[in-house]
MARLOKE-615395 format. One record per residue: x, y, z of N, C-alpha, C in turn; residue in one letter; residue number from 1; chain. Coordinates in nm, 4 decimals. Example, Ala and Ser with C-alpha at 12.3 -4.5 7.8 and 13.67 -1.06 7.14 Angstrom:
<pts>
       nX       nY       nZ      caX      caY      caZ       cX       cY       cZ code pos unit
   1.3190  -0.5690   0.7800   1.2300  -0.4500   0.7800   1.3200  -0.3300   0.7800    A   1    A
   1.2850  -0.2250   0.7080   1.3670  -0.1060   0.7140   1.2900   0.0030   0.7870    S   2    A
</pts>
This chain:
<pts>
       nX       nY       nZ      caX      caY      caZ       cX       cY       cZ code pos unit
  -0.1604   2.0123   2.5879  -0.2497   2.0375   2.4778  -0.3708   1.9465   2.4881    X   1    A
  -0.4864   2.0075   2.4849  -0.6101   1.9305   2.4868  -0.6497   1.8975   2.3432    X   2    A
  -0.6934   1.7751   2.3183  -0.7365   1.7362   2.1843  -0.8517   1.8249   2.1401    X   3    A
  -0.8464   1.8702   2.0152  -0.9534   1.9535   1.9636  -1.0061   1.9007   1.8304    X   4    A
  -0.9929   1.7698   1.8107  -1.0453   1.7058   1.6912  -1.1357   1.5895   1.7307    X   5    A
  -1.2428   1.5759   1.6588  -1.3346   1.4650   1.6790  -1.2711   1.3371   1.6234    X   6    A
  -1.3171   1.2229   1.6683  -1.2605   1.0944   1.6278  -1.2677   1.0750   1.4764    X   7    A
  -1.3802   1.1053   1.4150  -1.3932   1.0884   1.2705  -1.2943   1.1778   1.1969    X   8    A
  -1.2780   1.2994   1.2437  -1.1824   1.3930   1.1852  -1.0413   1.3350   1.1927    X   9    A
  -1.0063   1.2782   1.3062  -0.8735   1.2192   1.3249  -0.8534   1.0988   1.2330    X  10    A
  -0.9539   1.0141   1.2216  -0.9422   0.8943   1.1377  -0.9220   0.9340   0.9915    X  11    A
  -0.9977   1.0321   0.9450  -0.9848   1.0773   0.8065  -0.8445   1.1323   0.7823    X  12    A
  -0.7929   1.2094   0.8759  -0.6586   1.2668   0.8609  -0.5506   1.1589   0.8597    X  13    A
  -0.5630   1.0594   0.9457  -0.4631   0.9518   0.9500  -0.4669   0.8710   0.8207    X  14    A
  -0.5862   0.8375   0.7736  -0.5980   0.7603   0.6492  -0.5407   0.8393   0.5318    X  15    A
  -0.5727   0.9674   0.5234  -0.5210   1.0508   0.4162  -0.3687   1.0634   0.4254    X  16    A
  -0.3175   1.0846   0.5456  -0.1734   1.0973   0.5643  -0.0988   0.9703   0.5281    X  17    A
  -0.1488   0.8566   0.5722  -0.0841   0.7287   0.5410  -0.0922   0.7017   0.3914    X  18    A
  -0.2063   0.7361   0.3314  -0.2209   0.7181   0.1872  -0.1199   0.7993   0.1089    X  19    A
  -0.1021   0.9237   0.1474  -0.0042   1.0084   0.0789   0.1386   0.9617   0.1054    X  20    A
   0.1664   0.9209   0.2288   0.3006   0.8702   0.2598   0.3317   0.7412   0.1847    X  21    A
   0.2299   0.6632   0.1529   0.2521   0.5396   0.0784   0.3039   0.5684  -0.0623    X  22    A
   0.2802   0.6915  -0.1114   0.3323   0.7271  -0.2428   0.4850   0.7317  -0.2422    X  23    A
   0.5459   0.7432  -0.1244   0.6915   0.7386  -0.1158   0.7461   0.6023  -0.1584    X  24    A
   0.6631   0.4994  -0.1449   0.7056   0.3646  -0.1829   0.6932   0.3416  -0.3326    X  25    A
   0.6174   0.4266  -0.4004   0.5947   0.4126  -0.5440   0.6810   0.5166  -0.6147    X  26    A
   0.7851   0.4733  -0.6795   0.8794   0.5659  -0.7429   0.8612   0.5739  -0.8938    X  27    A
   0.7548   0.5159  -0.9498   0.7411   0.5104  -1.0945   0.7072   0.6457  -1.1577    X  28    A
   0.6488   0.7365  -1.0815   0.6125   0.8676  -1.1353   0.6955   0.9743  -1.0644    X  29    A
   0.7725   1.0533  -1.1384   0.8530   1.1585  -1.0750   0.7654   1.2597  -1.0013    X  30    A
   0.8095   1.2997  -0.8849   0.7361   1.3981  -0.8063   0.6449   1.3375  -0.7005    X  31    A
   0.6188   1.2088  -0.7061   0.5306   1.1461  -0.6078   0.5945   1.1441  -0.4693    X  32    A
   0.7267   1.1451  -0.4645   0.7942   1.1474  -0.3356   0.7618   1.2736  -0.2586    X  33    A
   0.7606   1.3875  -0.3270   0.7262   1.5140  -0.2632   0.5804   1.5139  -0.2177    X  34    A
   0.4933   1.4614  -0.3010   0.3519   1.4522  -0.2628   0.3374   1.3620  -0.1412    X  35    A
   0.4172   1.2560  -0.1360   0.4127   1.1667  -0.0210   0.4511   1.2358   0.1080    X  36    A
   0.5505   1.3231   0.1018   0.5916   1.3958   0.2224   0.4827   1.4909   0.2705    X  37    A
   0.3987   1.5381   0.1799   0.2857   1.6232   0.2176   0.1905   1.5452   0.3091    X  38    A
   0.1964   1.4136   0.3059   0.1143   1.3300   0.3923   0.1405   1.3518   0.5397    X  39    A
   0.2547   1.4098   0.5754   0.2831   1.4390   0.7159   0.1924   1.5488   0.7696    X  40    A
   0.1455   1.6363   0.6798   0.0629   1.7490   0.7236  -0.0675   1.7008   0.7880    X  41    A
  -0.1445   1.6098   0.7271  -0.2638   1.5616   0.7978  -0.2340   1.4521   0.8999    X  42    A
  -0.1240   1.3796   0.8820  -0.0960   1.2656   0.9695  -0.0630   1.3078   1.1121    X  43    A
   0.0213   1.4072   1.1293   0.0640   1.4472   1.2638  -0.0540   1.4955   1.3489    X  44    A
  -0.1371   1.5874   1.3003  -0.2527   1.6265   1.3823  -0.3512   1.5107   1.4035    X  45    A
  -0.3619   1.4235   1.3032  -0.4516   1.3092   1.3178  -0.4082   1.2157   1.4288    X  46    A
  -0.2773   1.1973   1.4430  -0.2264   1.1095   1.5484  -0.2306   1.1754   1.6856    X  47    A
  -0.2066   1.3052   1.6919  -0.2032   1.3736   1.8216  -0.3407   1.4208   1.8671    X  48    A
  -0.4311   1.4441   1.7717  -0.5639   1.4934   1.8074  -0.5678   1.6431   1.8303    X  49    A
  -0.4571   1.7099   1.8050  -0.4485   1.8541   1.8285  -0.4133   1.9234   1.6983    X  50    A
  -0.4945   2.0181   1.6597  -0.4727   2.0914   1.5350  -0.4466   2.2375   1.5678    X  51    A
  -0.3219   2.2801   1.5521  -0.2827   2.4166   1.5823  -0.3580   2.5172   1.4955    X  52    A
  -0.3869   2.4805   1.3726  -0.4593   2.5703   1.2822  -0.5947   2.6082   1.3401    X  53    A
  -0.6623   2.5147   1.4040  -0.7921   2.5445   1.4636  -0.7788   2.6529   1.5700    X  54    A
  -0.6738   2.6466   1.6500  -0.6513   2.7458   1.7549  -0.6215   2.8820   1.6923    X  55    A
  -0.5379   2.8826   1.5895  -0.5015   3.0075   1.5231  -0.6205   3.0722   1.4531    X  56    A
  -0.7185   2.9937   1.4134  -0.8370   3.0474   1.3452  -0.9452   3.0925   1.4427    X  57    A
  -0.9143   3.0979   1.5679  -1.0091   3.1535   1.6637  -1.0780   3.0523   1.7520    X  58    A
  -1.0178   2.9398   1.7748  -1.0719   2.8458   1.8718  -1.1744   2.7491   1.8164    X  59    A
  -1.1614   2.7087   1.6907  -1.2517   2.6080   1.6348  -1.2250   2.4767   1.7067    X  60    A
  -1.3281   2.4135   1.7528  -1.3178   2.2880   1.8257  -1.4192   2.1941   1.7626    X  61    A
  -1.3734   2.0875   1.6946  -1.4675   1.9986   1.6256  -1.5504   1.9147   1.7225    X  62    A
  -1.5179   1.9182   1.8509  -1.6037   1.8525   1.9486  -1.7324   1.9328   1.9700    X  63    A
  -1.7203   2.0651   1.9699  -1.8356   2.1508   2.0025  -1.8571   2.2656   1.9037    X  64    A
  -1.7886   2.2647   1.7888  -1.8022   2.3776   1.6955  -1.7117   2.4923   1.7355    X  65    A
  -1.7587   2.6150   1.7215  -1.6780   2.7323   1.7537  -1.6730   2.7498   1.9057    X  66    A
  -1.5514   2.7641   1.9589  -1.5337   2.7775   2.1044  -1.5705   2.9163   2.1512    X  67    A
</pts>
């Protein structure tokens, strides 16, 4: 798999994913644990640099725009 995300895109996804996952540590509000698990959705592509959704949408490549 070739990376299809720009560095800024990856950084934003990792920060957002880690932020949401940090809600797993805060148990004071019911339901935050589930929201925290949603943090895996941006975190995994952010760490790998590969976004399957971009491929499924017709080859969007944030390095060069539409492929």
